All heavy atoms as a GROMACS GRO file, in nm:
protein
  544
    1MET      N    1   1.726  -2.155   1.329
    1MET     CA    2   1.697  -2.019   1.370
    1MET      C    3   1.597  -2.024   1.485
    1MET      O    4   1.496  -2.093   1.475
    1MET     CB    5   1.639  -1.941   1.251
    1MET     CG    6   1.600  -1.800   1.283
    1MET     SD    7   1.524  -1.706   1.147
    1MET     CE    8   1.661  -1.689   1.036
    2ARG      N    9   1.628  -1.950   1.590
    2ARG     CA   10   1.535  -1.943   1.702
    2ARG      C   11   1.408  -1.872   1.660
    2ARG      O   12   1.407  -1.789   1.570
    2ARG     CB   13   1.600  -1.865   1.818
    2ARG     CG   14   1.677  -1.951   1.910
    2ARG     CD   15   1.727  -1.881   2.033
    2ARG     NE   16   1.689  -1.743   2.051
    2ARG     CZ   17   1.764  -1.657   2.120
    2ARG    NH1   18   1.878  -1.694   2.174
    2ARG    NH2   19   1.724  -1.532   2.134
    3TYR      N   20   1.299  -1.907   1.727
    3TYR     CA   21   1.168  -1.850   1.690
    3TYR      C   22   1.165  -1.698   1.704
    3TYR      O   23   1.106  -1.630   1.621
    3TYR     CB   24   1.057  -1.913   1.773
    3TYR     CG   25   1.041  -2.061   1.752
    3TYR    CD1   26   1.026  -2.147   1.860
    3TYR    CD2   27   1.043  -2.116   1.624
    3TYR    CE1   28   1.011  -2.284   1.840
    3TYR    CE2   29   1.028  -2.252   1.605
    3TYR     CZ   30   1.013  -2.335   1.713
    3TYR     OH   31   0.999  -2.470   1.693
    4ASP      N   32   1.227  -1.643   1.808
    4ASP     CA   33   1.226  -1.497   1.823
    4ASP      C   34   1.303  -1.430   1.710
    4ASP      O   35   1.263  -1.323   1.663
    4ASP     CB   36   1.278  -1.454   1.959
    4ASP     CG   37   1.420  -1.501   1.988
    4ASP    OD1   38   1.460  -1.609   1.939
    4ASP    OD2   39   1.491  -1.431   2.063
    5LYS      N   40   1.410  -1.493   1.665
    5LYS     CA   41   1.486  -1.438   1.552
    5LYS      C   42   1.403  -1.448   1.423
    5LYS      O   43   1.407  -1.359   1.338
    5LYS     CB   44   1.618  -1.511   1.535
    5LYS     CG   45   1.707  -1.512   1.657
    5LYS     CD   46   1.751  -1.373   1.696
    5LYS     CE   47   1.845  -1.382   1.816
    5LYS     NZ   48   1.879  -1.253   1.870
    6ALA      N   49   1.328  -1.556   1.409
    6ALA     CA   50   1.240  -1.571   1.292
    6ALA      C   51   1.134  -1.463   1.291
    6ALA      O   52   1.103  -1.405   1.186
    6ALA     CB   53   1.176  -1.710   1.292
    7VAL      N   54   1.079  -1.430   1.408
    7VAL     CA   55   0.978  -1.325   1.418
    7VAL      C   56   1.036  -1.192   1.371
    7VAL      O   57   0.973  -1.118   1.294
    7VAL     CB   58   0.923  -1.313   1.562
    7VAL    CG1   59   0.838  -1.189   1.580
    7VAL    CG2   60   0.845  -1.437   1.599
    8LYS      N   61   1.158  -1.162   1.413
    8LYS     CA   62   1.223  -1.037   1.370
    8LYS      C   63   1.246  -1.036   1.219
    8LYS      O   64   1.225  -0.934   1.152
    8LYS     CB   65   1.354  -1.017   1.444
    8LYS     CG   66   1.336  -0.979   1.588
    8LYS     CD   67   1.469  -0.958   1.656
    8LYS     CE   68   1.446  -0.928   1.803
    8LYS     NZ   69   1.570  -0.903   1.874
    9PHE      N   70   1.291  -1.149   1.165
    9PHE     CA   71   1.315  -1.158   1.021
    9PHE      C   72   1.185  -1.140   0.943
    9PHE      O   73   1.182  -1.066   0.844
    9PHE     CB   74   1.380  -1.292   0.986
    9PHE     CG   75   1.399  -1.311   0.839
    9PHE    CD1   76   1.496  -1.240   0.771
    9PHE    CD2   77   1.319  -1.400   0.769
    9PHE    CE1   78   1.513  -1.257   0.634
    9PHE    CE2   79   1.336  -1.417   0.633
    9PHE     CZ   80   1.433  -1.345   0.565
   10ILE      N   81   1.080  -1.205   0.987
   10ILE     CA   82   0.951  -1.192   0.919
   10ILE      C   83   0.904  -1.047   0.924
   10ILE      O   84   0.854  -0.993   0.826
   10ILE     CB   85   0.846  -1.287   0.980
   10ILE    CG1   86   0.889  -1.433   0.960
   10ILE    CG2   87   0.708  -1.264   0.917
   10ILE    CD1   88   0.816  -1.532   1.049
   11GLY      N   89   0.922  -0.982   1.039
   11GLY     CA   90   0.886  -0.841   1.052
   11GLY      C   91   0.963  -0.754   0.955
   11GLY      O   92   0.907  -0.660   0.894
   12PHE      N   93   1.093  -0.783   0.937
   12PHE     CA   94   1.172  -0.711   0.838
   12PHE      C   95   1.114  -0.732   0.698
   12PHE      O   96   1.102  -0.636   0.621
   12PHE     CB   97   1.318  -0.758   0.842
   12PHE     CG   98   1.399  -0.708   0.726
   12PHE    CD1   99   1.446  -0.578   0.723
   12PHE    CD2  100   1.425  -0.790   0.617
   12PHE    CE1  101   1.519  -0.531   0.615
   12PHE    CE2  102   1.496  -0.744   0.509
   12PHE     CZ  103   1.544  -0.614   0.507
   13CYS      N  104   1.078  -0.855   0.667
   13CYS     CA  105   1.020  -0.885   0.535
   13CYS      C  106   0.890  -0.810   0.513
   13CYS      O  107   0.866  -0.756   0.404
   13CYS     CB  108   0.998  -1.035   0.519
   13CYS     SG  109   1.150  -1.131   0.510
   14VAL      N  110   0.806  -0.805   0.616
   14VAL     CA  111   0.679  -0.732   0.606
   14VAL      C  112   0.707  -0.585   0.574
   14VAL      O  113   0.645  -0.527   0.484
   14VAL     CB  114   0.596  -0.745   0.735
   14VAL    CG1  115   0.480  -0.647   0.737
   14VAL    CG2  116   0.546  -0.888   0.752
   15SER      N  117   0.801  -0.526   0.645
   15SER     CA  118   0.835  -0.385   0.622
   15SER      C  119   0.885  -0.362   0.480
   15SER      O  120   0.848  -0.264   0.415
   15SER     CB  121   0.940  -0.338   0.722
   15SER     OG  122   0.890  -0.345   0.852
   16GLU      N  123   0.969  -0.452   0.434
   16GLU     CA  124   1.025  -0.438   0.300
   16GLU      C  125   0.916  -0.455   0.193
   16GLU      O  126   0.913  -0.380   0.095
   16GLU     CB  127   1.136  -0.540   0.279
   16GLU     CG  128   1.200  -0.538   0.142
   16GLU     CD  129   1.265  -0.405   0.105
   16GLU    OE1  130   1.293  -0.322   0.193
   16GLU    OE2  131   1.288  -0.384  -0.015
   17ILE      N  132   0.828  -0.550   0.211
   17ILE     CA  133   0.720  -0.570   0.114
   17ILE      C  134   0.627  -0.450   0.113
   17ILE      O  135   0.585  -0.403   0.006
   17ILE     CB  136   0.643  -0.701   0.144
   17ILE    CG1  137   0.734  -0.821   0.120
   17ILE    CG2  138   0.518  -0.712   0.056
   17ILE    CD1  139   0.678  -0.952   0.176
   18ASP      N  140   0.598  -0.395   0.230
   18ASP     CA  141   0.515  -0.274   0.238
   18ASP      C  142   0.583  -0.158   0.165
   18ASP      O  143   0.517  -0.081   0.093
   18ASP     CB  144   0.488  -0.234   0.383
   18ASP     CG  145   0.377  -0.314   0.448
   18ASP    OD1  146   0.288  -0.364   0.376
   18ASP    OD2  147   0.378  -0.324   0.572
   19ARG      N  148   0.713  -0.144   0.184
   19ARG     CA  149   0.788  -0.037   0.118
   19ARG      C  150   0.780  -0.052  -0.034
   19ARG      O  151   0.758   0.044  -0.107
   19ARG     CB  152   0.934  -0.037   0.164
   19ARG     CG  153   1.018   0.078   0.110
   19ARG     CD  154   1.166   0.058   0.136
   19ARG     NE  155   1.221  -0.053   0.060
   19ARG     CZ  156   1.248  -0.051  -0.071
   19ARG    NH1  157   1.222   0.056  -0.142
   19ARG    NH2  158   1.300  -0.156  -0.131
   20GLN      N  159   0.797  -0.175  -0.081
   20GLN     CA  160   0.790  -0.200  -0.224
   20GLN      C  161   0.650  -0.175  -0.279
   20GLN      O  162   0.635  -0.120  -0.389
   20GLN     CB  163   0.835  -0.342  -0.255
   20GLN     CG  164   0.983  -0.363  -0.232
   20GLN     CD  165   1.027  -0.505  -0.258
   20GLN    OE1  166   0.952  -0.585  -0.313
   20GLN    NE2  167   1.149  -0.538  -0.218
   21ALA      N  168   0.549  -0.212  -0.204
   21ALA     CA  169   0.411  -0.189  -0.248
   21ALA      C  170   0.385  -0.039  -0.263
   21ALA      O  171   0.324   0.005  -0.362
   21ALA     CB  172   0.313  -0.250  -0.148
   22GLU      N  173   0.432   0.038  -0.167
   22GLU     CA  174   0.413   0.183  -0.173
   22GLU      C  175   0.483   0.240  -0.296
   22GLU      O  176   0.427   0.324  -0.367
   22GLU     CB  177   0.469   0.246  -0.045
   22GLU     CG  178   0.446   0.394  -0.035
   22GLU     CD  179   0.498   0.450   0.097
   22GLU    OE1  180   0.485   0.382   0.200
   22GLU    OE2  181   0.552   0.562   0.094
   23GLY      N  182   0.604   0.194  -0.322
   23GLY     CA  183   0.678   0.240  -0.439
   23GLY      C  184   0.608   0.203  -0.569
   23GLY      O  185   0.597   0.286  -0.661
   24ASP      N  186   0.559   0.081  -0.577
   24ASP     CA  187   0.490   0.039  -0.699
   24ASP      C  188   0.359   0.113  -0.718
   24ASP      O  189   0.324   0.148  -0.831
   24ASP     CB  190   0.468  -0.114  -0.698
   24ASP     CG  191   0.596  -0.188  -0.730
   24ASP    OD1  192   0.665  -0.148  -0.826
   24ASP    OD2  193   0.628  -0.285  -0.660
   25ARG      N  194   0.290   0.141  -0.610
   25ARG     CA  195   0.166   0.219  -0.622
   25ARG      C  196   0.200   0.358  -0.675
   25ARG      O  197   0.132   0.411  -0.763
   25ARG     CB  198   0.095   0.229  -0.488
   25ARG     CG  199  -0.043   0.291  -0.501
   25ARG     CD  200  -0.128   0.273  -0.377
   25ARG     NE  201  -0.153   0.136  -0.338
   25ARG     CZ  202  -0.232   0.050  -0.400
   25ARG    NH1  203  -0.296   0.086  -0.509
   25ARG    NH2  204  -0.249  -0.073  -0.354
   26GLY      N  205   0.306   0.418  -0.626
   26GLY     CA  206   0.349   0.550  -0.671
   26GLY      C  207   0.396   0.552  -0.815
   26GLY      O  208   0.392   0.657  -0.881
   27ARG      N  209   0.441   0.438  -0.866
   27ARG     CA  210   0.486   0.429  -1.005
   27ARG      C  211   0.374   0.383  -1.098
   27ARG      O  212   0.400   0.346  -1.212
   27ARG     CB  213   0.605   0.333  -1.014
   27ARG     CG  214   0.734   0.393  -0.959
   27ARG     CD  215   0.856   0.307  -0.986
   27ARG     NE  216   0.866   0.189  -0.901
   27ARG     CZ  217   0.906   0.186  -0.774
   27ARG    NH1  218   0.935   0.298  -0.712
   27ARG    NH2  219   0.913   0.073  -0.708
   28GLY      N  220   0.252   0.383  -1.047
   28GLY     CA  221   0.138   0.350  -1.132
   28GLY      C  222   0.118   0.202  -1.157
   28GLY      O  223   0.067   0.163  -1.263
   29ARG      N  224   0.156   0.119  -1.062
   29ARG     CA  225   0.137  -0.025  -1.073
   29ARG      C  226   0.042  -0.074  -0.964
   29ARG      O  227   0.082  -0.144  -0.870
   29ARG     CB  228   0.271  -0.096  -1.060
   29ARG     CG  229   0.373  -0.052  -1.165
   29ARG     CD  230   0.505  -0.123  -1.141
   29ARG     NE  231   0.608  -0.060  -1.220
   29ARG     CZ  232   0.734  -0.047  -1.182
   29ARG    NH1  233   0.773  -0.096  -1.066
   29ARG    NH2  234   0.822   0.011  -1.260
   30PRO      N  235  -0.085  -0.039  -0.974
   30PRO     CA  236  -0.178  -0.070  -0.865
   30PRO      C  237  -0.201  -0.219  -0.845
   30PRO      O  238  -0.220  -0.263  -0.730
   30PRO     CB  239  -0.307   0.001  -0.906
   30PRO     CG  240  -0.298   0.015  -1.055
   30PRO     CD  241  -0.151   0.032  -1.084
   31LYS      N  242  -0.200  -0.299  -0.951
   31LYS     CA  243  -0.222  -0.444  -0.935
   31LYS      C  244  -0.107  -0.508  -0.859
   31LYS      O  245  -0.128  -0.589  -0.768
   31LYS     CB  246  -0.241  -0.512  -1.070
   31LYS     CG  247  -0.372  -0.477  -1.138
   31LYS     CD  248  -0.384  -0.550  -1.270
   31LYS     CE  249  -0.512  -0.514  -1.341
   31LYS     NZ  250  -0.525  -0.582  -1.470
   32LEU      N  251   0.015  -0.471  -0.896
   32LEU     CA  252   0.132  -0.524  -0.826
   32LEU      C  253   0.133  -0.477  -0.681
   32LEU      O  254   0.157  -0.557  -0.589
   32LEU     CB  255   0.261  -0.481  -0.897
   32LEU     CG  256   0.392  -0.525  -0.833
   32LEU    CD1  257   0.398  -0.676  -0.816
   32LEU    CD2  258   0.510  -0.473  -0.915
   33ALA      N  259   0.103  -0.350  -0.660
   33ALA     CA  260   0.099  -0.297  -0.523
   33ALA      C  261  -0.004  -0.372  -0.439
   33ALA      O  262   0.023  -0.406  -0.323
   33ALA     CB  263   0.068  -0.147  -0.527
   34ALA      N  264  -0.120  -0.398  -0.497
   34ALA     CA  265  -0.225  -0.470  -0.423
   34ALA      C  266  -0.180  -0.611  -0.386
   34ALA      O  267  -0.204  -0.658  -0.273
   34ALA     CB  268  -0.353  -0.474  -0.505
   35LYS      N  269  -0.114  -0.680  -0.479
   35LYS     CA  270  -0.066  -0.816  -0.449
   35LYS      C  271   0.041  -0.813  -0.340
   35LYS      O  272   0.045  -0.899  -0.252
   35LYS     CB  273  -0.011  -0.883  -0.575
   35LYS     CG  274  -0.116  -0.919  -0.676
   35LYS     CD  275  -0.209  -1.025  -0.621
   35LYS     CE  276  -0.315  -1.062  -0.723
   35LYS     NZ  277  -0.414  -1.154  -0.667
   36LEU      N  278   0.130  -0.714  -0.347
   36LEU     CA  279   0.233  -0.701  -0.244
   36LEU      C  280   0.170  -0.671  -0.108
   36LEU      O  281   0.214  -0.725  -0.006
   36LEU     CB  282   0.334  -0.593  -0.282
   36LEU     CG  283   0.429  -0.630  -0.395
   36LEU    CD1  284   0.503  -0.507  -0.444
   36LEU    CD2  285   0.527  -0.737  -0.350
   37GLU      N  286   0.068  -0.587  -0.106
   37GLU     CA  287   0.000  -0.557   0.019
   37GLU      C  288  -0.068  -0.682   0.076
   37GLU      O  289  -0.065  -0.705   0.197
   37GLU     CB  290  -0.103  -0.445  -0.002
   37GLU     CG  291  -0.036  -0.310  -0.024
   37GLU     CD  292  -0.129  -0.204  -0.080
   37GLU    OE1  293  -0.244  -0.237  -0.119
   37GLU    OE2  294  -0.085  -0.088  -0.087
   38GLN      N  295  -0.126  -0.763  -0.011
   38GLN     CA  296  -0.187  -0.889   0.035
   38GLN      C  297  -0.080  -0.982   0.092
   38GLN      O  298  -0.102  -1.047   0.195
   38GLN     CB  299  -0.259  -0.958  -0.080
   38GLN     CG  300  -0.384  -0.887  -0.125
   38GLN     CD  301  -0.442  -0.947  -0.253
   38GLN    OE1  302  -0.390  -1.043  -0.309
   38GLN    NE2  303  -0.553  -0.890  -0.300
   39ALA      N  304   0.034  -0.987   0.026
   39ALA     CA  305   0.144  -1.071   0.075
   39ALA      C  306   0.193  -1.022   0.211
   39ALA      O  307   0.219  -1.102   0.302
   39ALA     CB  308   0.259  -1.073  -0.026
   40ALA      N  309   0.203  -0.891   0.227
   40ALA     CA  310   0.247  -0.835   0.355
   40ALA      C  311   0.147  -0.867   0.465
   40ALA      O  312   0.186  -0.900   0.578
   40ALA     CB  313   0.267  -0.684   0.342
   41GLN      N  314   0.020  -0.859   0.435
   41GLN     CA  315  -0.083  -0.892   0.534
   41GLN      C  316  -0.074  -1.038   0.576
   41GLN      O  317  -0.086  -1.070   0.695
   41GLN     CB  318  -0.222  -0.859   0.480
   41GLN     CG  319  -0.248  -0.711   0.467
   41GLN     CD  320  -0.377  -0.679   0.391
   41GLN    OE1  321  -0.444  -0.769   0.341
   41GLN    NE2  322  -0.410  -0.552   0.383
   42ALA      N  323  -0.053  -1.126   0.480
   42ALA     CA  324  -0.039  -1.269   0.511
   42ALA      C  325   0.086  -1.292   0.596
   42ALA      O  326   0.083  -1.371   0.692
   42ALA     CB  327  -0.034  -1.351   0.382
   43ALA      N  328   0.193  -1.222   0.563
   43ALA     CA  329   0.317  -1.237   0.640
   43ALA      C  330   0.299  -1.184   0.782
   43ALA      O  331   0.359  -1.238   0.876
   43ALA     CB  332   0.431  -1.165   0.569
   44GLU      N  333   0.218  -1.081   0.799
   44GLU     CA  334   0.191  -1.030   0.934
   44GLU      C  335   0.119  -1.134   1.019
   44GLU      O  336   0.149  -1.150   1.137
   44GLU     CB  337   0.108  -0.902   0.927
   44GLU     CG  338   0.188  -0.780   0.887
   44GLU     CD  339   0.103  -0.655   0.874
   44GLU    OE1  340  -0.021  -0.666   0.854
   44GLU    OE2  341   0.161  -0.547   0.885
   45VAL      N  342   0.027  -1.207   0.959
   45VAL     CA  343  -0.042  -1.315   1.030
   45VAL      C  344   0.060  -1.422   1.070
   45VAL      O  345   0.060  -1.471   1.183
   45VAL     CB  346  -0.157  -1.374   0.945
   45VAL    CG1  347  -0.214  -1.499   1.011
   45VAL    CG2  348  -0.265  -1.270   0.922
   46PHE      N  349   0.147  -1.458   0.976
   46PHE     CA  350   0.252  -1.555   1.003
   46PHE      C  351   0.342  -1.506   1.117
   46PHE      O  352   0.375  -1.582   1.209
   46PHE     CB  353   0.332  -1.578   0.876
   46PHE     CG  354   0.446  -1.675   0.888
   46PHE    CD1  355   0.433  -1.795   0.955
   46PHE    CD2  356   0.567  -1.647   0.827
   46PHE    CE1  357   0.538  -1.885   0.964
   46PHE    CE2  358   0.672  -1.736   0.835
   46PHE     CZ  359   0.659  -1.854   0.904
   47GLU      N  360   0.378  -1.378   1.113
   47GLU     CA  361   0.462  -1.320   1.218
   47GLU      C  362   0.394  -1.332   1.355
   47GLU      O  363   0.456  -1.371   1.454
   47GLU     CB  364   0.490  -1.174   1.185
   47GLU     CG  365   0.574  -1.101   1.287
   47GLU     CD  366   0.589  -0.954   1.255
   47GLU    OE1  367   0.513  -0.900   1.171
   47GLU    OE2  368   0.677  -0.892   1.315
   48GLN      N  369   0.266  -1.301   1.360
   48GLN     CA  370   0.191  -1.310   1.486
   48GLN      C  371   0.186  -1.454   1.537
   48GLN      O  372   0.203  -1.479   1.658
   48GLN     CB  373   0.049  -1.257   1.466
   48GLN     CG  374   0.043  -1.108   1.442
   48GLN     CD  375  -0.093  -1.061   1.392
   48GLN    OE1  376  -0.184  -1.140   1.372
   48GLN    NE2  377  -0.106  -0.932   1.369
   49LYS      N  378   0.165  -1.549   1.448
   49LYS     CA  379   0.159  -1.690   1.489
   49LYS      C  380   0.295  -1.737   1.539
   49LYS      O  381   0.304  -1.811   1.638
   49LYS     CB  382   0.111  -1.779   1.374
   49LYS     CG  383  -0.033  -1.752   1.334
   49LYS     CD  384  -0.127  -1.777   1.451
   49LYS     CE  385  -0.270  -1.744   1.416
   49LYS     NZ  386  -0.358  -1.751   1.532
   50MET      N  387   0.401  -1.694   1.474
   50MET     CA  388   0.535  -1.732   1.519
   50MET      C  389   0.567  -1.669   1.654
   50MET      O  390   0.635  -1.730   1.736
   50MET     CB  391   0.640  -1.694   1.414
   50MET     CG  392   0.636  -1.782   1.291
   50MET     SD  393   0.653  -1.960   1.327
   50MET     CE  394   0.817  -1.968   1.396
   51GLN      N  395   0.516  -1.549   1.679
   51GLN     CA  396   0.534  -1.488   1.811
   51GLN      C  397   0.463  -1.570   1.916
   51GLN      O  398   0.516  -1.591   2.026
   51GLN     CB  399   0.482  -1.344   1.810
   51GLN     CG  400   0.501  -1.273   1.943
   51GLN     CD  401   0.647  -1.256   1.980
   51GLN    OE1  402   0.725  -1.205   1.901
   51GLN    NE2  403   0.685  -1.299   2.100
   52GLU      N  404   0.344  -1.620   1.883
   52GLU     CA  405   0.272  -1.707   1.977
   52GLU      C  406   0.351  -1.834   2.004
   52GLU      O  407   0.355  -1.882   2.119
   52GLU     CB  408   0.134  -1.741   1.920
   52GLU     CG  409   0.039  -1.622   1.914
   52GLU     CD  410  -0.090  -1.652   1.841
   52GLU    OE1  411  -0.123  -1.771   1.818
   52GLU    OE2  412  -0.161  -1.556   1.805
   53VAL      N  413   0.412  -1.891   1.901
   53VAL     CA  414   0.495  -2.010   1.918
   53VAL      C  415   0.612  -1.979   2.013
   53VAL      O  416   0.640  -2.055   2.106
   53VAL     CB  417   0.547  -2.060   1.782
   53VAL    CG1  418   0.658  -2.163   1.799
   53VAL    CG2  419   0.433  -2.117   1.698
   54PHE      N  420   0.678  -1.867   1.987
   54PHE     CA  421   0.791  -1.830   2.072
   54PHE      C  422   0.745  -1.810   2.217
   54PHE      O  423   0.812  -1.855   2.311
   54PHE     CB  424   0.858  -1.703   2.020
   54PHE     CG  425   0.970  -1.656   2.107
   54PHE    CD1  426   1.085  -1.732   2.122
   54PHE    CD2  427   0.960  -1.537   2.177
   54PHE    CE1  428   1.189  -1.690   2.205
   54PHE    CE2  429   1.062  -1.494   2.260
   54PHE     CZ  430   1.176  -1.570   2.273
   55ASP      N  431   0.632  -1.743   2.234
   55ASP     CA  432   0.581  -1.720   2.370
   55ASP      C  433   0.556  -1.852   2.443
   55ASP      O  434   0.582  -1.862   2.563
   55ASP     CB  435   0.453  -1.637   2.365
   55ASP     CG  436   0.477  -1.494   2.318
   55ASP    OD1  437   0.594  -1.448   2.318
   55ASP    OD2  438   0.378  -1.428   2.280
   56LEU      N  439   0.507  -1.953   2.371
   56LEU     CA  440   0.485  -2.084   2.433
   56LEU      C  441   0.616  -2.153   2.469
   56LEU      O  442   0.624  -2.225   2.569
   56LEU     CB  443   0.406  -2.174   2.338
   56LEU     CG  444   0.258  -2.145   2.323
   56LEU    CD1  445   0.200  -2.231   2.211
   56LEU    CD2  446   0.185  -2.173   2.453
   57CYS      N  447   0.718  -2.131   2.388
   57CYS     CA  448   0.846  -2.200   2.409
   57CYS      C  449   0.938  -2.129   2.507
   57CYS      O  450   1.030  -2.191   2.560
   57CYS     CB  451   0.918  -2.213   2.275
   57CYS     SG  452   0.832  -2.321   2.160
   58THR      N  453   0.915  -2.002   2.530
   58THR     CA  454   1.006  -1.922   2.613
   58THR      C  455   1.038  -1.986   2.749
   58THR      O  456   1.155  -1.988   2.788
   58THR     CB  457   0.950  -1.780   2.632
   58THR    OG1  458   0.937  -1.720   2.503
   58THR    CG2  459   1.039  -1.694   2.718
   59PRO      N  460   0.940  -2.041   2.822
   59PRO     CA  461   0.974  -2.100   2.952
   59PRO      C  462   1.075  -2.216   2.942
   59PRO      O  463   1.143  -2.246   3.040
   59PRO     CB  464   0.840  -2.151   3.005
   59PRO     CG  465   0.737  -2.072   2.933
   59PRO     CD  466   0.797  -2.043   2.798
   60PHE      N  467   1.084  -2.278   2.827
   60PHE     CA  468   1.173  -2.392   2.810
   60PHE      C  469   1.306  -2.353   2.747
   60PHE      O  470   1.389  -2.438   2.717
   60PHE     CB  471   1.104  -2.498   2.723
   60PHE     CG  472   0.968  -2.536   2.776
   60PHE    CD1  473   0.854  -2.485   2.719
   60PHE    CD2  474   0.957  -2.620   2.886
   60PHE    CE1  475   0.728  -2.518   2.768
   60PHE    CE2  476   0.832  -2.654   2.936
   60PHE     CZ  477   0.718  -2.602   2.878
   61MET      N  478   1.327  -2.223   2.725
   61MET     CA  479   1.447  -2.176   2.655
   61MET      C  480   1.534  -2.087   2.745
   61MET      O  481   1.611  -2.007   2.694
   61MET     CB  482   1.405  -2.098   2.530
   61MET     CG  483   1.327  -2.177   2.430
   61MET     SD  484   1.271  -2.078   2.291
   61MET     CE  485   1.426  -2.033   2.214
   62LYS      N  486   1.522  -2.103   2.873
   62LYS     CA  487   1.594  -2.014   2.965
   62LYS      C  488   1.745  -2.010   2.937
   62LYS      O  489   1.805  -1.902   2.937
   62LYS     CB  490   1.566  -2.054   3.108
   62LYS     CG  491   1.424  -2.023   3.148
   62LYS     CD  492   1.396  -2.061   3.290
   62LYS     CE  493   1.254  -2.016   3.317
   62LYS     NZ  494   1.172  -2.101   3.387
   63ASP      N  495   1.806  -2.124   2.913
   63ASP     CA  496   1.949  -2.128   2.887
   63ASP      C  497   1.985  -2.055   2.756
   63ASP      O  498   2.084  -1.982   2.751
   63ASP     CB  499   2.001  -2.272   2.880
   63ASP     CG  500   2.001  -2.340   3.016
   63ASP    OD1  501   2.001  -2.268   3.119
   63ASP    OD2  502   2.000  -2.464   3.020
   64GLU      N  503   1.905  -2.075   2.655
   64GLU     CA  504   1.932  -2.013   2.525
   64GLU      C  505   1.912  -1.862   2.529
   64GLU      O  506   1.979  -1.788   2.456
   64GLU     CB  507   1.844  -2.074   2.418
   64GLU     CG  508   1.878  -2.219   2.391
   64GLU     CD  509   1.756  -2.297   2.348
   64GLU    OE1  510   1.686  -2.349   2.437
   64GLU    OE2  511   1.733  -2.306   2.228
   65LEU      N  512   1.819  -1.816   2.611
   65LEU     CA  513   1.784  -1.675   2.613
   65LEU      C  514   1.868  -1.592   2.711
   65LEU      O  515   1.869  -1.470   2.702
   65LEU     CB  516   1.636  -1.659   2.646
   65LEU     CG  517   1.539  -1.717   2.545
   65LEU    CD1  518   1.397  -1.708   2.598
   65LEU    CD2  519   1.552  -1.650   2.410
   66LYS      N  520   1.937  -1.658   2.802
   66LYS     CA  521   2.008  -1.584   2.907
   66LYS      C  522   2.122  -1.499   2.852
   66LYS      O  523   2.158  -1.398   2.912
   66LYS     CB  524   2.060  -1.678   3.015
   66LYS     CG  525   2.174  -1.767   2.972
   66LYS     CD  526   2.219  -1.855   3.086
   66LYS     CE  527   2.330  -1.945   3.036
   66LYS     NZ  528   2.375  -2.036   3.139
   67ASP      N  529   2.179  -1.535   2.738
   67ASP     CA  530   2.291  -1.459   2.682
   67ASP      C  531   2.250  -1.346   2.590
   67ASP      O  532   2.334  -1.275   2.539
   67ASP     CB  533   2.384  -1.555   2.607
   67ASP     CG  534   2.449  -1.656   2.700
   67ASP    OD1  535   2.472  -1.622   2.818
   67ASP    OD2  536   2.476  -1.769   2.655
   68ASP      N  537   2.119  -1.330   2.570
   68ASP     CA  538   2.072  -1.222   2.481
   68ASP      C  539   2.057  -1.092   2.554
   68ASP      O  540   2.025  -1.074   2.659
   68ASP     CB  541   1.940  -1.260   2.414
   68ASP     CG  542   1.963  -1.337   2.284
   68ASP    OD1  543   2.078  -1.352   2.246
   68ASP    OD2  544   1.864  -1.379   2.226
   0.00000   0.00000   0.00000
């Protein structure tokens, strides 16, 4: 999987975990919601780091990126 695609996938996961946390908080599960929120925050850091990786690699990926 290309790094830019991984960044998009991680972003989708963050959104989904946030959605689940909100639902669990609304259903009276504050401990679960808090853990999910912590997981989403950690995933956001991972997403940012992977974006940095992609940004570093972009100059060397001209052929791969030209068809996008």
